[in-house]
LOTORBA-183929 format. One line per field, with one value per residue (C-alpha): residue number from 1; y, x, z; residue in one letter. Coordinates in steps of 0.5 Angstrom, whole numbers. Example, Ala and Ser with C-alpha at 12.3 -4.5 7.8 and 13.67 -1.06 7.14 Angstrom:
BEGIN
seq: [1, 2]
py: [-9, -2]
px: [25, 27]
pz: [16, 14]
type: [a, s]
//
This chain:
BEGIN
seq: [1, 2, 3, 4, 5, 6, 7, 8, 9, 10, 11, 12, 13, 14, 15, 16, 17, 18, 19, 20, 21, 22, 23, 24, 25, 26, 27, 28, 29, 30, 31, 32, 33, 34, 35, 36, 37, 38, 39, 40, 41, 42, 43, 44, 45, 46, 47, 48, 49, 50, 51, 52, 53, 54, 55, 56, 57, 58, 59, 60, 61, 62, 63, 64, 65, 66, 67, 68, 69, 70, 71, 72, 73, 74, 75, 76, 77, 78, 79, 80, 81, 82, 83, 84, 85, 86, 87, 88, 89, 90, 91, 92, 93, 94, 95, 96, 97, 98, 99, 100, 101, 102, 103, 104, 105, 106, 107, 108, 109, 110, 111, 112, 113, 114, 115, 116, 117, 118, 119, 120, 121, 122, 123, 124, 125, 126, 127, 128, 129, 130, 131, 132, 133, 134, 135, 136, 137, 138, 139, 140, 141, 142, 143, 144, 145, 146, 147, 148, 149, 150, 151, 152, 153, 154, 155, 156, 157, 158, 159, 160, 161, 162, 163, 164, 165, 166, 167, 168, 169, 170, 171, 172, 173, 174, 175, 176, 177, 178, 179, 180, 181, 182, 183, 184, 185, 186, 187, 188, 189, 190, 191, 192, 193, 194, 195, 196, 197, 198, 199, 200, 201, 202, 203, 204, 205, 206, 207, 208, 209, 210, 211, 212, 213, 214, 215, 216, 217, 218, 219, 220, 221, 222, 223, 224, 225, 226, 227, 228, 229, 230, 231, 232, 233, 234, 235, 236, 237, 238, 239, 240, 241, 242, 243, 244, 245, 246, 247, 248, 249, 250, 251, 252, 253, 254, 255, 256, 257, 258, 259, 260, 261, 262, 263, 264, 265, 266, 267, 268, 269, 270, 271, 272, 273, 274, 275, 276, 277, 278, 279, 280, 281, 282, 283, 284, 285, 286, 287, 288, 289, 290, 291, 292, 293, 294, 295, 296, 297, 298, 299, 300, 301, 302, 303, 304, 305, 306, 307, 308, 309, 310, 311, 312, 313, 314, 315, 316, 317, 318, 319, 320, 321, 322, 323, 324, 325, 326, 327, 328, 329, 330, 331, 332, 333, 334, 335, 336, 337, 338, 339, 340, 341, 342, 343, 344, 345, 346, 347, 348, 349, 350, 351, 352, 353, 354, 355, 356, 357, 358, 359, 360, 361, 362, 363, 364, 365, 366, 367, 368, 369, 370, 371, 372, 373, 374, 375, 376, 377, 378, 379]
py: [-51, -43, -39, -32, -28, -24, -26, -27, -29, -25, -21, -13, -15, -17, -14, -15, -12, -7, -8, -2, -6, -3, -7, -4, -6, -6, -4, 1, 1, -5, -4, -10, -8, -12, -13, -20, -25, -31, -27, -25, -32, -34, -30, -31, -38, -36, -30, -27, -20, -14, -8, -2, 4, 7, 15, 19, 27, 32, 38, 43, 50, 54, 59, 64, 60, 57, 50, 46, 39, 36, 29, 26, 24, 31, 31, 37, 39, 39, 44, 49, 49, 50, 55, 58, 55, 54, 47, 43, 38, 33, 38, 44, 39, 37, 44, 46, 40, 42, 49, 47, 41, 42, 37, 35, 39, 37, 33, 27, 22, 24, 23, 23, 24, 32, 32, 26, 30, 36, 33, 30, 35, 41, 46, 48, 41, 39, 44, 44, 36, 32, 35, 35, 29, 25, 28, 26, 19, 18, 23, 25, 30, 28, 30, 25, 19, 15, 18, 11, 14, 20, 18, 14, 20, 19, 25, 25, 29, 27, 27, 20, 21, 13, 12, 6, 4, -3, -8, -11, -7, -10, -11, -18, -18, -21, -18, -20, -24, -29, -30, -33, -37, -40, -41, -44, -47, -51, -56, -61, -61, -54, -52, -45, -43, -35, -32, -36, -32, -36, -33, -35, -42, -43, -41, -45, -51, -52, -52, -58, -61, -58, -59, -52, -45, -39, -33, -27, -22, -17, -20, -16, -19, -26, -24, -20, -24, -22, -15, -11, -5, -5, -3, 3, 1, 6, 4, 7, 10, 10, 14, 12, 16, 14, 19, 18, 23, 25, 29, 25, 19, 20, 24, 26, 26, 20, 14, 17, 24, 26, 32, 34, 41, 41, 44, 38, 32, 26, 24, 22, 20, 14, 13, 5, 6, 9, 2, -2, -9, -6, -10, -11, -7, -1, -2, -2, 5, 2, 4, 12, 13, 12, 10, 14, 13, 19, 16, 18, 15, 14, 10, 7, 1, -5, -5, -3, -2, 0, 6, 7, 10, 8, 7, 2, -1, -2, -5, -10, -13, -15, -18, -21, -24, -28, -30, -33, -37, -40, -47, -49, -42, -38, -31, -28, -22, -14, -14, -20, -18, -10, -9, -5, -10, -9, -14, -17, -17, -21, -26, -27, -28, -33, -37, -37, -40, -45, -46, -47, -52, -56, -56, -57, -59, -52, -47, -41, -34, -34, -27, -22, -17, -11, -15, -14, -6, -1, -2, 4, 6, 8, 12]
px: [17, 16, 22, 23, 29, 25, 23, 15, 10, 6, 10, 9, 2, 4, 0, 0, -2, 2, 3, -2, -7, -8, -7, -2, 1, 9, 10, 4, -3, -6, -14, -17, -21, -23, -28, -25, -31, -26, -21, -27, -29, -22, -20, -26, -24, -18, -21, -28, -28, -32, -34, -29, -30, -23, -23, -17, -16, -11, -8, -8, -7, -13, -12, -11, -6, -10, -10, -16, -18, -21, -23, -18, -19, -22, -29, -34, -32, -25, -25, -30, -26, -19, -21, -27, -32, -39, -40, -47, -48, -44, -45, -42, -36, -35, -36, -30, -26, -27, -25, -18, -16, -10, -9, -2, 1, -1, -7, -2, -2, 1, 8, 10, 6, 6, 2, -2, -4, -6, -10, -14, -15, -12, -6, -10, -11, -4, 0, -4, -5, -1, 6, 9, 6, 9, 16, 16, 13, 18, 23, 22, 17, 11, 15, 20, 15, 11, 4, 1, 3, -2, -6, -10, -12, -19, -23, -30, -36, -40, -39, -37, -31, -29, -22, -24, -30, -29, -35, -32, -28, -27, -22, -20, -23, -17, -12, -8, -3, -9, -10, -3, -3, -10, -7, 0, 0, -6, -3, 2, 5, 7, 13, 15, 22, 23, 30, 32, 36, 35, 41, 46, 43, 44, 51, 52, 49, 44, 37, 33, 33, 27, 23, 20, 22, 17, 21, 18, 24, 27, 29, 35, 38, 36, 41, 46, 51, 49, 53, 47, 45, 40, 33, 30, 26, 22, 22, 18, 21, 16, 16, 12, 9, 5, 0, -2, -8, -10, -17, -23, -18, -16, -10, -13, -20, -19, -14, -10, -9, -4, 1, 2, 5, 13, 14, 12, 18, 13, 8, 2, 0, -3, -7, -9, -14, -19, -19, -25, -22, -19, -18, -24, -20, -20, -27, -29, -26, -20, -14, -14, -8, -7, -1, 1, 6, 9, 11, 17, 19, 26, 31, 34, 31, 27, 24, 17, 15, 18, 19, 16, 19, 22, 29, 27, 22, 27, 32, 27, 25, 33, 32, 25, 29, 34, 28, 24, 31, 31, 29, 25, 24, 17, 18, 12, 9, 11, 18, 20, 15, 17, 10, 6, 0, -5, -7, -13, -8, -3, -8, -11, -4, -3, -9, -8, -1, -5, -10, -4, 0, -7, -9, -2, 3, 7, 7, 7, 3, -3, -1, 4, 4, 2, -4, -7, -7, -5, -5, -7, 0, 3, -2]
pz: [9, 10, 12, 13, 16, 20, 27, 26, 20, 16, 12, 12, 15, 21, 27, 35, 41, 45, 53, 53, 50, 43, 37, 32, 25, 25, 18, 17, 16, 12, 9, 6, 0, -7, -12, -13, -11, -11, -6, -1, -1, 0, 6, 10, 11, 15, 19, 21, 18, 20, 15, 15, 10, 10, 11, 10, 12, 10, 14, 8, 8, 4, -1, 5, 8, 14, 16, 14, 16, 9, 6, 1, -4, -6, -6, -6, 1, 0, -6, -2, 4, 1, -5, -2, -7, -6, -10, -8, -14, -18, -24, -21, -19, -26, -29, -24, -26, -33, -32, -28, -32, -37, -42, -44, -50, -57, -55, -53, -48, -41, -41, -34, -27, -27, -34, -32, -25, -29, -34, -28, -22, -25, -22, -16, -13, -16, -12, -5, -5, -10, -12, -5, -2, -8, -7, 0, -2, -7, -7, -14, -16, -21, -27, -25, -25, -30, -32, -29, -22, -22, -27, -22, -18, -16, -19, -15, -16, -11, -3, -2, 3, 3, 1, -3, -7, -8, -6, 0, 5, 11, 17, 20, 27, 31, 26, 20, 24, 26, 19, 18, 24, 22, 15, 16, 24, 23, 18, 20, 13, 13, 17, 19, 20, 22, 24, 18, 12, 5, 2, 8, 9, 2, 2, 8, 5, 10, 6, 5, -2, -6, -13, -13, -9, -9, -8, -5, -4, -8, -15, -16, -9, -12, -18, -14, -17, -24, -23, -26, -22, -16, -17, -14, -8, -3, 5, 11, 17, 23, 29, 34, 40, 46, 48, 55, 56, 49, 49, 49, 48, 41, 38, 32, 28, 24, 23, 18, 17, 11, 11, 4, 5, 4, 10, 14, 14, 15, 10, 15, 22, 23, 30, 31, 36, 31, 28, 28, 30, 36, 42, 47, 52, 47, 46, 53, 54, 59, 55, 56, 52, 45, 40, 34, 28, 24, 17, 13, 6, 5, 1, 7, 10, 9, 1, 1, -6, -13, -16, -22, -28, -35, -32, -27, -31, -37, -31, -28, -35, -35, -29, -31, -37, -32, -28, -34, -35, -28, -27, -21, -18, -18, -17, -13, -10, -10, -9, -14, -19, -18, -18, -13, -12, -7, -2, -6, -13, -9, -7, -13, -17, -12, -13, -20, -19, -15, -21, -26, -21, -21, -28, -31, -26, -27, -21, -25, -26, -31, -32, -32, -26, -30, -33, -26, -27, -22, -15, -10, -9, -2, 1]
type: [l, v, i, d, r, r, d, h, i, g, g, n, c, y, d, f, v, t, p, q, g, i, r, t, s, k, y, g, a, h, l, f, h, t, n, f, e, r, v, w, e, y, v, q, k, f, s, e, w, m, p, y, d, h, r, v, r, g, r, v, p, d, k, d, g, a, e, q, l, v, p, i, p, p, v, q, a, t, v, n, a, l, f, g, e, r, i, s, s, e, e, e, m, q, a, w, y, d, r, q, r, v, p, p, p, d, g, a, a, a, r, n, g, e, e, a, a, l, s, r, v, g, p, l, l, y, e, k, i, f, k, h, y, t, k, k, q, w, d, k, y, p, a, e, l, d, a, s, v, l, m, r, l, p, c, r, t, n, m, d, e, r, y, f, a, d, k, w, q, a, l, p, v, r, g, y, t, r, i, f, e, n, m, l, l, q, d, p, n, i, h, v, r, v, n, c, d, f, f, a, e, r, a, a, g, r, l, p, k, y, r, m, l, v, y, t, g, p, i, d, s, y, f, a, q, a, g, m, p, k, l, e, y, r, s, l, r, f, e, e, v, y, v, d, e, p, e, e, g, f, y, q, e, a, m, v, v, n, y, p, s, p, d, v, p, f, t, r, i, v, e, y, k, h, m, g, n, q, t, d, a, v, k, r, g, e, v, r, g, t, l, i, a, k, e, t, s, s, d, v, g, e, p, y, y, p, v, p, n, q, e, n, q, a, l, y, e, r, y, r, a, l, a, e, q, e, t, g, v, c, f, v, g, r, l, a, s, y, k, y, f, n, m, d, q, a, i, l, n, a, l, e, m, f, d, s, l, r, d, t, g, s, l, k, p, r, r, r, p, e, d, f, g, p, g, d, g, p, k]
//
């Protein structure tokens, strides 16, 4: 039995086709990428996939204050456009990074996100692209976040403008929702109930008897009766606008354009019409308008991802201790593990749990969430 308090399956991956004929995602863009061959083989069982290399642009003021449209993560073209450089080789780009980088004091490891960012990209890129974007995304400056958040900043010396470098990067041809339909609705042993709140049904005594609960919601909600402080999550607010007659059919130059400057309240604009797995009507040019979504991070609303700092991690460890004592319950996923899993990491975690069930009769993760390494984080 699968229950969800929302009115649809698929979680945050849920997508649909608008009345205008544009495939869109209700909870923000999802880009599948992985280096795990097992995950790639698994997802192909439930969908046909098409190659898709994600590229992001950012509207960033240059050294003279003129707005430029540049590749993100930064590459040679980014540095040349913003700072008037003439870098043309990987060696020159590496030398520029070497001149820019500021190591943490006393040769120690980076103690927070700011020290990590300065040691990776230096002050110029940090101020232009990362500092204020991080504040808008997390409502915390990098100095208030764990070093791991900014330590993963890519420092490319080449001209590769792809956002990810994974071996497999693709989109499901018919959207993400179809994957879950193929996964859940074709098996008579699987029953699905939407508009069904687990806690309300449990309190009312309406849940069927079960031997194992796989819980994917916020771990602090499950243990609300423990009286501990709530964990800190970030949410997203989407302001969707349909543009009837955009020039040349599109509102902007790329699917995702980031706005890292502090004078713009939102973090990015997503234009779904650019996605390669759009509907046949879009591909035939029959949809003249376009749909954009301005994303703004918030501490109010559906929890999307955890806020990584020492205080939250220490509190999560207290919740994890409670979870390990809870019999008949397995806590899985981004919210229950208080960990920013990428899609492929979440899938691999679930597959390894199945391995444990098959091999030992016990449904439990084979490794701790942190053993998967950092996820991409909000983009």
